[in-house]
N, C-alpha and C positions, 0 to 999 in steps of 0.2 A: 436119376433112376439107373440102377445097374442093369446089365444084360439079362440077368435072370428075371428081375422084376418086369423088364420090358417084354421079354418072351412070354411071361405069365399073363401080362395084361393083353398082349396081342392075341394069344390063344383064347383068352376069355372073351375078347371082342368078337373073334371069329365064331366061337361057339354060340354066343348069344345071337349073332346075325343068322347063323344057320337054324337056330331054334325058332326064331321069329319067322323065317321063311317057311319052315315046315308047318308051323302053326297056322299061318295064313293059307297055305295050300290045303290044309286039312279042312278049313272052313268053307272051301268052295265046293258047291254041289254041281253035279252034271246039269247042263243047261236044258231047260224045257224050251220048246219052240215058242217064240214070242208072237208069231203070226199064225192065224188059223187057216188051215188048208191042208192039202196033200204035202207030206214031208218026204222029199226025195233026196237022193245022193247022186252027184255027177262025178264020175271018176275022171280026173284030169292030171296028167303028168305026176302020178303018185299021190295026189291029193284026193281026199274024199270031201267034195264040196257039197255042203248042205244047202238045200233051197226049199222054199215054200211056194206052192203053186195053187191058184184058185181061179174061179171063173169058168165060163163056157170055153172049152178048147177051140170052138169054131169062131169065137170072137177075136177081134184084133189083139195081137200080142203086145203087152207092155212089160218091159224089163226094168226092174228097179235096182239101182246100184248104190249102196250106201257109201257114205264118206269114210275117210280113214283117220283114226285116232286110236288112242290106247285101248278104248273100250268099245270099238266099233262093232256093229252087227246089223242085220236086216231089221232089227227092232226099230231102227230109225223111221220106218214107214208104217208103224202100227196105227197111226192116226188116220191113214188114208187107204190102207191096203184093202180092207173089207169093202169100202165104198167103190174103189176102182174095180174090184172083182165083180161088181154088179153089172158092169158094162163091158169089161175087157177080160181077156185071159192074161192074168198077172202072174209073174214069176219073179221072186226076190231071193237071190243067192246070198249066203255069207261068203264074202271074198276069201280066197285062200289065206289061212293064217288068222282068221277072225271068226267070232261067233261060234257056231256049232260045226264049222269046217275043221279039218285036221290042221295041225300047226307044227309041222316038222321043222327042225333047225336048219333050213336051207337059207341061202342068200336071197332075200326078197328084194326085188327091183321093180322099177317102173315098167320095164319091158315085159317082165313076168305078168304084171297085171293087165297091160294093154293086150297081150297075147291071150290071156284068160278071157277077157271081155269079148274079143273077136271070136274065139273058139266056142265059148258058151252060147253066144248069140247065134252062131252058125248052126250049132247042134241042137239047141233047145228052143229056138224061136224062129219065126218066119216073118221077115220084113218088119221087125218090132219097132214100136215107139220106145225110146230109151229115156228114162228119167234117172239122172245121176247127179250126185252132189260132191262138192269139194274136189279132191284129187281124182276121184272116179270120173268126174266130168271130163278131165283131160284125157283119161284112158279111153272113154267113149268116143271122143273126137278122133283120137289116133286110130281106133279100131274102124271108125267110119271111113276115114281117109284111106286106110289100107285095104278094107274089104267091102265097104258099102253095105254093112250089115243092117242098117236101120233105115226106117222111113221118116223118122223125125227125132230130133234131140231136144229134150227139155233139161237144161243144165242149171243146177242150184248152186250159186256161189262157186263156180268152178275155178280152179287154180292149177298152176303148174309149178308152184314154189312153196315148199314147206320148210324152207330154211337152207342154210349152206350145208354142203356135203362135208361130213366130219367122220372119217374112218375110225378114229380112235374112240369116238362115242359109240358107234355101232358095236365095236369089239367089246367095249366095257359093258354095255347093256346086255349083250349076249352071254357074258361070262356067268358061270354057274352061281357063285356066291354073291359077289358084290353086285353083279348085274341084276340078279333076282331082287336083291334088297332095294336097289335104285328104282327098279320098275314097280315094286310094291309101293314105294313112296309116291311115284308118279300116278299110280292107279289107286291110291287110297280113296276112301269115300270123301275125305276132306278135299283132296285134289280134284276129284270129279265134281263136287259141288262148286268149287272155286272156278273151274273151267266153265261149267254151265252158267254160273252167275255173271262171269266176266265176259265170256266170248260166245257161248252157245246160244243163250236166250236173252231176250229183252227184259223179261221179268221172271222171277223165281216161281211164279204160279204156273209157268208153262211146263214144269216137270214135277214129279212127285218123289217121295222117298222110295217108292217101289221101283221107279226108274233108276235111281241111284243104286239100289241093291242089285238090279239086273246088270248094270254096267260094271259094278264091282265084281260080280260073279263071272262075267265073261272075261274080265281082265285077269282072272286068277285061275283060268283053266290051264291044264298042262301045256307048256310051250307058248303061253300067251305073250311072252316078251319078244319073241323072235321077229315077227313082222313089224311091231311098233319100234323095235330097235333100228330098223331101216328107215322108218318114218321120221323119227326124231333126229336122225343123223343126215337127212337129206337124200337118202338113196332111193326114195320113191318119187322124186321129182323127175318127170320125163325130160329127155334131152331136147326134144322139140319145144319150140315156143308156142304156147296156146294161141297167142295173137296172130302168129304166122299160119297156123294150121286151120283156124276157123274159116278163113276165106276159101279154103280148099274143100270144105264140106258141101256136098251137092244136094242136101235135103234141108227142109226148114229147121231152123235152130232158134230157140227162145232161151234167153238168160233170165233167171229169177234171182232177185237179190233182196236181202233185208237191208232196209235203209240204215240201220245202226250197226251193221256188221263191222267188226274190228279186225279180225284176222285177215279177212279179204274185204277191204273197205269198198264202199259203193263206187269210188273213183275207179277202182279196178274194173268193175262191171261196165261202167260207162266207156272206158277205154277199149275193152274187149268188144262191146257192141259196135263201136265205131270201126274197129279194125275188121270185124267179121260181117259188118252190115246186117246185124241181127236185131231182133226185137228185145228190149230190156223191160222187164216188169219188176217194179219195186214195191215191196210190202212195208208199210209203216209199222213201227213198234215191233221190229223183228231184227234178228242178227243172222247167224249162220243157218238157221233151220226154220225158214218161214213156213214150210209144209208141216212142221210139227207145232209151231206156235199158232198158226191160223189155218188149220186143215180145211175148214169149210170154204172160206174165200179162196184158198189155194186150189181146191178142187173145182170151184166155179170157173176160175180162170183156165185151169187145165182142160176142162171139158169144152170150153169155148175154143181153145186152141186146137183140140183134136177133132171136133165135129166136122170141119171142112175136109179133113183127111179121110174120115169115114165115108164121105159122100163121093170120093173119087173112084 
């Protein structure tokens, strides 16, 4: 192939990639709130952080922190939010860079998220019970160690390791053309279903096509790739070791695990429970999201956990 043909082919490939990116972006609609309640905005370090609030403001506060992945949002709690709000004052933010929150092209880091959790808890809750999953569990632990913001921690498959740190990958995913195309492939409906089937859920009946559609929509909002770029490249891993930090927590901690979790296997939970001298509750026929797959039994366990705290 001579240089002219190579240049023509390259230009054509770039043009096609740009066209596909624009087409996918045009298909994404503004997100509707996935949780019922008061829809508020918390201004923090230049971010407009969206949150949903429900329940009696005089009831004990419960802060819900969703996990982190390409299509993350507070919709993760839609199976338990309304039921929790019957007994508690519940607040569920979309973390900066996700969901209905703003997504500027800043460098997203673990310290940014642990600082956000500490500040949000201090400004928006009072001695809250914190229910957090995945990497957000580690951020909640760090916030508790640093500020003592919470009265109790309920951590669902918490982790401090989402893979090795790779600066080149973060730069690539953040790039306008190729990065957008790579992220569109990562967040395609096919990829979302694959992740749900392989890692998210024990059985495919635990989610619907409506769930897939919402995840696709949230992953195609303007700026959607910037925070996940740090996630897939390891830059959202906290520097502190979760096993070392758990023993420093001075409030009750419970770990909740799916027996068949693959990304964070049960062995990790057993090791963390030993290191932190914490209770470990295991749900059968569940993977990363036992609160989504088994909301009724999960709430039964959670209410049993929280009842002694209410009587104090």
